[in-house]
N, C-alpha and C positions, 0 to 999 in steps of 0.2 A: 709284096709279102707283108702280112700284118705283124706288128711288133708288140710284144708284151714285155714290160719292164718290171722286174722284181727288185725291190730295194730292201735290204735288211733293216728292220725297225726295232731290234732289240739285241742285247748281248746274249749270245748263245752259249750256254754252259754245256749240258749234256748234248752230245752230237745228235743232229737231226737226220733221220732217214727220209730223204726227199726224192724217192724214185718217181713221184708224180711230176717232177719238173722235167717234162719232155714235151716236144711239139705234139706227139701222139695223144698225150693226156689232155693237153690244152685245146686241141683242135675242136672248133665248133662251139667253144664256150665263151661266155661273156666275162667281164671283169669279176662280177659277183660269183659266178660259177667257179672261176679259178680260185678266188679267195676261200671258197668252201672245200676245196680239195684237201684230203686228209694226209697228214704226215705223222711219223712216229718220233717221239722223243722219250727214250727209255721205255717205260711201260705205258705211257700215255699217248693217245691219238688226239691230235690237235689240228685245227684248220691251218692251211698255209698262211693265212692272214695273221696268225699269231707270231710269225717270224718275218714276214715280208709285206711291204706295201705293194699293191698291184696297180699298174697303170696299163690301160689298153685292153682291147679284146683280141682273141686269137683269130686266126684265119679259119676258113671252112675245112681245111685239111691240115695234116701235119706238114706237108710240103709247102704250104702257104703260111707257115707260122715260124716266127723268129722270136727267141727269148733272150733278153739281156738281163744279166744278174749283176747287181751293184752292191757294194758293202763288204763286210767281213764274213766271208763264206768258207773259211778254212775248217769249220766244224759242221759243214753240211755235206752229207754223204749221198752217193748214188745219183747224182745229177746226170741226166741223160741216159740212165740205164735202160737198155732194150729199145732205144729210140730207132725209128725206121726212116725218118725223113725230117726236113726242116733244119733249123740252125739254133744253136745255143752259144752265146758269148758270155763268158764269166770274166768280169773285169778285175778279179783278184785270184786268190788261191782256193783250192777245193780239198775236201777230205777224200776218203776212200771211195773206190768203185766208180769214179767218173767214167761214163761211157762203157761200163761193163755190158757185155753181150749186145752192144749196139749193132744194128743191121744196116743203117744208112743215115744220111744227113751229115751234118758237120758240127763239131764242138770245138770251140776255141777257148782255151784257158790262158789268160794273160799273166798268171802267176805260176805257183807250184802246185803239184798234185801229190796226195798221199798214196798209199799202196793200192794195188789192184786196178790201176787205171787201164781201161780197155780190156779187162779180163774177158777171155773167150769171145772177143770181138769178131763179128761176121762180115761187116761192111761199113762204109762211111769213112769219114776222116776225123781223127782225134788229134788236135794240135795243142800241145802244152808248151808255152813259151819258156817256162822256167825249168825247175828240176822235178823229178818224180822219185818216189821211194821204191819199195820192193814190188815184184810181180807184175810189171807192166806187160800187158798182152799175154798173160800167162794162163795156164790151166788152173782151175780152182783146186784146192786140196782134195785129194782122193780121185781126181780125174787125170787123164793123160793127154788130152787134146786141148790146146790153148787157142790162141787166135787163129782163125781160119780164113779171114778176108778183111779187106779194108786197109787203111793206112794209119799208122801212129807216127807223128812227128814230134820229137822231143828236143827242145832247143838247148837244154842244159844237160845235167848228169842224171843217171839212174842208179839206184842201189842194186840189190841182188835179184837174181832169177828173172831178169828181163827176157821175155819171149819164151818162157818155159813151155815146151810142147807145141810150139807154133807149127801149123800145118799149111798155112797160106797167108796171103797179105804181106805187108811190109812194115817194118819198124826202122825208123831213121833217128839216130841219136847224135845230137850235135856235140855232146861232151863225152864224159867217161862213164863206164859201167862198173858194177861191183863183181861179186862172185857169181858163177854159174850162168853167165849170159848165154841164152840159147840152149840150155840143157834140154835134151830129148827133142831137139828140132827135127821135124820130119817133113818140112816144106816151107815155102815162103822165103822172105829175104829179111835179114837183119844187117843194117849198115851202121857201124859205130865209128864216128870221126875221131874220137879220143882214145883213151887207154882202157885196158881191161885187166882184171886181177888174175883169176885162176878158173880152171874148168870151163873155158870158153868152148861152146858147142859140144860139151861132153854128152855121150850117148846119142849123138846125131846119127840119123839114118838117111836124111834127104834134106833138100833146101840149100840155101846159100847164106854164108856169113862173111862179112867183110869187116876187118878191124884195121883202121888207119893209124892207130897209135901203137903203143907197146903192150904186149901181153906179158904180164909179170911171171906167170907159171903156165907154160904151154901144156896142153893135154897130150899124153903120150900115145894115144891111139890114132894119130893122124900121120899120113904118109905124103911126103913131098912128091909132086908130079911135074911141075913146070913153073915158069915165071910168066906173068901176064901184065900188060901195061894199060893204064887209063881205062878202067872198067866202066861199063855202062849197062844198067839194067832198066830198060824202058827210059823214063826221064830222070833216073837216079844215076848221077855220075860220081865216080870215085877215082880221081886222077892220081897218078903215081905208079911206081913199080911194086907189084905184089907177088909174093910166093903163094902158089896154089897147093893146098893139101886136100886129100880125100880122107874121109873118116865118118864115123868113129869105128876103127877096126876092133876096138875093144868090145863093141856091142854087136857087130855083124861082120861076116866074112866078105860081103859084097856091098860096102858102103856106097851110097850115092850122094852123100853130102859134100859140099865144097866149102872150104874155109880159106879165105884170102887174107893174107897178113902182109902189112906194109913192110917191105924189105929193109928200108933205111932205119926204121924204128925197131927192128928185131934182128940185128946183125948176128946175134948169138945162135939163131936157129939153124 
C-alpha cells in the first residue's frame, strides 16, 4: 500500500474544509498533483500545499492508498468524507465531519473529534481513540436516517445525540454519552460501556441499545420483558447481567427495539 504523509506547515486560523483528503481523491496522483488539490478556508479556495507539506505518491487506487496526517489538525474539517476504501491515520485531533458519509476503508484518529463524526456513515471503520462531541453517526439536520452501515469505535466519551436515526451498523462507546443517545433508532447496534443521561433510545422503533453504566433519567416508553446475561452481538461482547426492555411504546404500539440496561448499575428501575 502506497503511503502519503501530510504534515501541517502553518498555524490554521479559520477552519479548513478538506474533503479532498481521502484515498479516493489521492488515488493515481503524484506528490505535485496532491499538493494542487483545492481546499476551502472561509471564502477562499487554496491548494492543499498552503496548509500541508506532502511526502510520497498515492497508489493506483483508493484501496492501495494510505494517508498519514501529522501536526495540529483540530481545525481541519471533513477528513475522510465519503471515502470508499484505503486508510487514513490522523496522529492528533480533528474538527467536524471526520468520516461523514464514508462507505468503506478505515479511519484512525489518535486524538479527539469534533461534532458530526461518521455522520450518515454507510460502511467502513471509524476509530476515534479519544472523545467526540455531538451527533456521532447521526442523521444530518432535516433528515431522519443516520448511520446505515459500518462501525464507529469511540474510546472515550461522546456528547449529545449519538446515533440519532441509526438504521444499521454499530457504534461502540468506551466511555459515557450525553443526552438523547440513539434517539429515533430504527436499526443497528449502539453499545455504551459507561453512563448515559436522559432520553436514551427515545422514539426507538427497532435495533439494539446496550448501556453498561447508569441511566440518569430512564425513558418512560419502555417495557421490561426479561433478564439476560453476558450479551454477545457478533464480535461485540457485553458481560454482566442486563434487564431487557422493549420500546419505545410512546412512538409505536408494536415496538421492535431492544434496550439492555445493566442491572447492578440501575437498581432503581
